Structures are given as C-alpha cells and as structure tokens.
Steps between C-alpha positions, in 0.01 A plus 500: 500500500449703173142625480504450125583137526174381353582695183842338459564172316555207748622153413542190720781238449586192703866615503658839446882510475682818531817489290553356145850380564646151526321384822171672415474355152590156632243516767241627254545215260502250774181622646342551160563133407285407817212688351539809723404839348820689517591866445857632500552872556821694442589867472765439237419523128631159436494170691824331606746795445761353732472164334588663165818674638625210713805303408617752253174458308531118495319434842685269738160339571606228749786271606556129492613501862264681739536453871363698805861621571496705169252727673533765774229581752452571862324172504718252306233224503213701340608434136527122545139402447433690175842406346442135576140508354603673188857404408681647205431209271129592505571838343753346265225262381276794407783665323560193295122452428500851354815418297703786651862422417732534797857414605690428825781727605732455801353403845189354351358830373246477221451776240289544189695448177319787332327745725327553836199592291448124449450449867250786535312396191476151648354630830257741323383211271439282793306772679291554184426133473390499865262795443708740707431864443784752526452871532794739476546872558283457811583660834369360830350784689358310799463139626258424776312204646119481450237327693317341211398142569271479210530281186827669391691399824677828468763574760689799343422806303748676281464853373708564187553768248658517158863600530539842349745572231623864438226556248235389746597723789286791367193273506583341834173614646311301245677167576248270657575250774443134454393276791594137518407234758662162561502204733885463487750786464854427404780751538776429242643853473868407524754718690661842456766395256527669154244782541533577127310170450220627722608354835317659793418446871136425456540138614661601821235763565216253447671256735534751776138609443407143607729499799813336353853571601780584253850369519729793409543525121827563316609478136667166428673315219654839449852640415700662774622859485816659645621846565835668573831331389351158472229635265769664282702173487194293396387753235841478339443127473162525336423207269734247650327163584671219678403195727523562877373376828296779655407457867391657834444361835186325398576338154725475200461469119752383240376690199605771252566857618462807273659829564278794393527877494272502817669219689466119496239290314482156343338184642737482802408851627127459416480175702685649788279798515221274615696451827652839540393775738601864478835575669641149460820402342524242215802288421612408146739211426656626171693170451270237644684200364846574650652595829675829396713509811642148430554593131704810580710318754567211267605737223724684746691171540499387142517845319641741753555778242136512381269785584160454660310610188691257286391206723140605490499573119681181403281270709327382179183322637417768754670819362345822612391732216789739423303818567381368827855382595637852434229660712553257786871551489453878526258450798661206686870474438608821322801536739650165394369466144863506358652294787613140428329235709824407669503843663151495629422366840295187519251666729426765232446241237267300734312816572466589132386147417239510770369828359468363141325193635279717731467856366281679744276785370226694663226602253344842544173352398322342201353629178164470672151411379578658157698196390425244772355180359294433813394642832627328813251494786130558473186367666590299802439127409404387855177687441411309185423134425794317332257249346247742344655844527185627679530774754468379862312815582253524223306224325518508125810728484816348343856615439733343247828557328756769587273702724559245765824472708640231275806592277667255266854485379600614149444213259129460439401441871278809530297399196468151643361653819257700292373190323489292810331750732255600210420124448416409862291812539320446166414146620291628786358843418 
C-alpha cells in the first residue's frame, strides 16, 4: 500500500463502474435511479465514443426481433435471462420518451433519424437526472479488495491517476493519485475492437486478477482479407455490392456482399465473420435465387448458339454485374468463353453452375481489431451469474456488456445486450 495514502484524496461510492460506454452508462442510470451513489470512470476524453461512431453515425441502437439465437457464446443459455427481463421495447420506450426520432430498416434494425449523438445525450441526461458522476481521462492504476466492514461497507479500493496528455508528460511526477472505494465494482470496459476509440484489455486483466477464465478473443463483425490471385481479383472489383448467400459449415446469411480493395465486406461477410475461424473456407452463392446449372442446361437446349456470358448477363432479375461477370469468366471459364453452349459438355456447365452457386474462397484473415465492430470471446460466462452479472468468485464484482463472452449479430443486437446486461446489473448493485 502507498505510504502517502493518508495525504491523497479518497472518496467512497456505493457503485463504481469502469467504462463509460453503452453498458456502463445504462448500468449507471439504472443504479442511480435506485438511489445508489454511482461513479463512472473512463480513460477516454469523452463518454460513449463507440456509440457515436456506430451505424455510420446513426447508431443502430436495437432491433425489433431479439432472440438468444442472435448471440454467440460458449454458453448459449447465458444471455437468455437478461434479454427476457429487458426486451428491446423497454429501450425503445426510453428513446420515444426523449423524443429521439428513429426509423426501421431491413430485418428489424432501428436507427436514429438524425445522429447517434441523440442516444448518447439521452443516456447522459438520464445519468445526470439519477445523480451519476462521470469522470473521464482517468486511468485505473490498481484495483484491490479491502477488509473494511465499517459504515462504508467498502469491498474494493481503486487507485487512479489523471490520464496524461502530451503536455502533461513533463509534469508526470506531480500527478497525484486518487483513491476510491466502493461496495460494488462493475467492469464495463468493452472488448479490444477499434483501439482508436480507446479499447483496451483492462477488463480481461481485472477478470483474471480475480480468478476468471477467458474464452479466446478474436475480432468479429469484421471484413475478410485475401492475398495472392484471389486478392488481386477482389481488388479489381472494389465497390461492387450485390445480394448473396454467404455460408460456412455452421451457418448461412442471405445479405448484401461488398467487394473492397482489401477483400470482402458488407453485411453478409460481417455476419459470417462471427462464425469463422482462421484457416476455414467460406462459400458464396453469387446467384442465390436461381440454379445456375439448370439455367445453363436449359439455354443449351433453347438457345444453343448462346455464350455463357450472354446467359448470365441477360438473366434480368439475377444478372451478375458486368465487371464481376468479366472477372469470373477470366477466372473460371476463359478456355470456353467464346464457345457456343451447344459445343460445351453438360458436365462442364453443371460444374460451372455449381461454382457460381457455391464459390469457395479461403480468406487469409480479417481486417482485425482496427475495424472490427465487436470482440468475440471474453470472460467465461459459466463463472458469472446470468441473473445479476456478479462474479461467482468475488462478491460485489460484476461484468457487463462486450467484456463477457457474448457476441451479437450485426443489426443492433450488441447494443441490446449492453442495455440488458447493464439493466439487470444496475438493479442489484
């Protein structure tokens, strides 16, 4: 213990929450409404940075249709309790009470009409109304349990320091520490995704400090990258977007695909990345509404002088983009590109159709945490109460939001998990 502790400022709170993101703020306002004295600490210079950048700045804050199967975890049952006790309509009700204009997009996704700032302002206003204090630019130097059974009921002590900017470094020696104590400590630090927004591994470190196990973490809801010839092919198609069915051995999604200069993105790829492991193939059905083999064989009978590219370009409702069609022709059937259908063996047409309906690719990797919307994996949920989010190993210690091994699909599900886990924790701390 620091010998100068008695000279340092010390403050007690009922609840201290580490992390001023979606789950942390929602937990804070929920606990504050119950009359708890709540402090939120964050090392960032602004609360809710990821809220502001989400949904292209419009914040896809929840979804009309939220079910446990929209979440990935080593323990599929863990999320059920919180999601059932805090359904999406509860958050929508708050949004409407604050007169935040919103709209529905495909698949039940709800977005702000104007700006994600509306959601953050709502949360901060609710926190202020509940008496919650928020301190930013604050680094957590140490967390420890204390044996203080006095009037404060303190279980934890946190040693913090002001986060130093470049101008402060010269005066670092003069930066005093601040000591806080609390009865309940909530870890709402998020995952490792988007480090430019301040993501760090602090939550995982604290969990391990108190004996918790981590499920391997990976960037998720993230674009795929490709190298070699496949990478060159995809780069040449950058900017093309089209509906596909993207799948692997575990799942499939019928959603738009976007070719980029680094590989493949768009909702189809982001969703699939939740279920992808390094080294695995992915399958893309480029024409999901038709059986291409049957189409080619039928045209061979009815229009024997046609070329393959003509059939695929003239298929009005499901035509492949011209640039993609040209690239696929060079890659897949360059040797028969000028051969009439009548002179191509049925087996070759069947094989080509199967490829277009099931184009197999092997990503070299993903774009990583730099652009990943979430972190898959995290604190093992078997070691945490699904009803309260309290640690099974340390009374008064709670984990909420993305730091846990619960990862939602694209479409507002991760925010709904943040609100729900924050709510059930805020009800008991």
